[in-house]
Every structure is written in structure tokens, then in C-alpha cells.
C-alpha positions in Angstrom: -14.1 -2.6 -0.8 -14.4 -2.1 -4.5 -18.2 -2.3 -4.4 -18.7 -0.3 -1.2 -16.5 2.6 -2.2 -17.0 2.4 -6.0 -13.3 2.4 -6.7 -11.6 0.9 -9.7 -8.5 -0.1 -7.7 -5.6 1.0 -5.7 -2.7 0.9 -8.1 1.0 0.9 -7.1 2.7 4.0 -8.3 6.1 3.8 -6.5 8.0 1.0 -4.8 11.5 0.8 -3.2 13.2 -1.9 -1.2 16.4 -2.4 0.7 17.7 -5.9 1.5 19.9 -6.2 4.5 20.1 -10.0 5.3 19.6 -12.8 2.8 16.7 -15.1 3.2 16.2 -18.5 1.5 13.2 -20.6 0.6 11.9 -22.2 3.8 13.1 -19.4 6.1 10.4 -18.2 8.5 10.0 -14.4 8.4 7.8 -12.0 10.3 6.2 -9.2 8.4 5.2 -5.8 9.9 3.2 -3.4 7.6 1.7 0.0 8.4 0.5 3.1 6.7 3.1 5.8 7.3 1.5 8.7 5.4 -1.9 9.7 4.1 -2.2 12.0 1.2 -5.5 13.4 -0.3 -5.8 10.5 -2.8 -2.7 8.4 -2.0 -1.1 6.6 0.9 2.3 5.2 1.7 2.9 1.8 3.2 6.1 0.6 5.0 6.9 -3.2 5.1 9.6 -4.7 7.3 10.5 -8.4 7.1 12.4 -9.9 10.0 14.3 -13.1 10.0 14.4 -14.2 13.6 15.0 -10.8 15.4 17.0 -9.3 12.5 15.6 -6.8 10.0 16.1 -8.5 6.7 14.1 -6.3 4.3 12.5 -2.9 4.4 10.2 -1.7 1.6 8.1 1.3 0.8 5.1 1.5 -1.6 2.8 4.3 -2.6 -0.7 3.6 -3.8 -3.4 5.8 -5.3 -7.2 5.6 -4.6 -8.5 5.3 -8.1 -12.0 5.7 -9.6 -13.4 5.6 -13.1 -14.2 8.9 -14.7 -18.0 9.0 -15.2 -17.9 10.9 -18.5 -15.3 8.4 -19.9 -15.4 5.0 -18.3 -12.1 4.0 -20.0 -10.3 6.8 -18.0 -9.2 6.7 -14.4 -8.4 9.3 -11.9 -7.5 9.8 -8.2 -10.2 10.7 -5.7 -9.9 11.7 -2.0 -9.7 8.7 0.3 -12.7 8.4 2.5 -12.0 9.6 6.1 -13.9 6.6 7.5 -11.4 4.3 5.8 -8.4 6.3 7.1 -9.9 6.0 10.6 -9.9 2.2 10.4 -6.1 2.3 10.1 -5.6 4.7 13.0 
């Protein structure tokens, strides 16, 4: 994806998490993740972890589609997320 779309990365700019049920090493959990919101150059993901049938953890993260600034390759900036990429998540 980095080569195809010429991006520098998709950095995490916000994260939050709520823990409802404790889990321990060795517990089997099921993870559901989905994009809940598309912005111009950012998107929000929701993650839900279930232990058995019980919601154990719910987390949100926001990421930004980031490119290098051509005039100054040390600098980075947001760029619109390609529509074809958004369509793959629909």
C-alpha cells in the first residue's frame, strides 16, 4: 500500500479504550474491527474484543492518511484518502 499510494504511513492520532471484563494470558478472544467514520484525510476504527460471548474490551482509534511534502521531504501532511480505497472497506 505504501508503494501503490505513495503514502508515508497512517499514524495513530487518537486512541481510547474501555475494559469491561478482565482477560488473562491464554484466554481466547474474538476481535471485530471496522471503519466507523471516513473523513477527508482521516478515518476512525472501532475494535471490539469478546471473551466467549461477552464484550470484554471496546476501543476506538483515529488515523491520518499521511504523505511527504514534496518541497520538503522531512515534513509530512494529510492528503485525501483515495475513494477506491474507501470502496474496498464498504
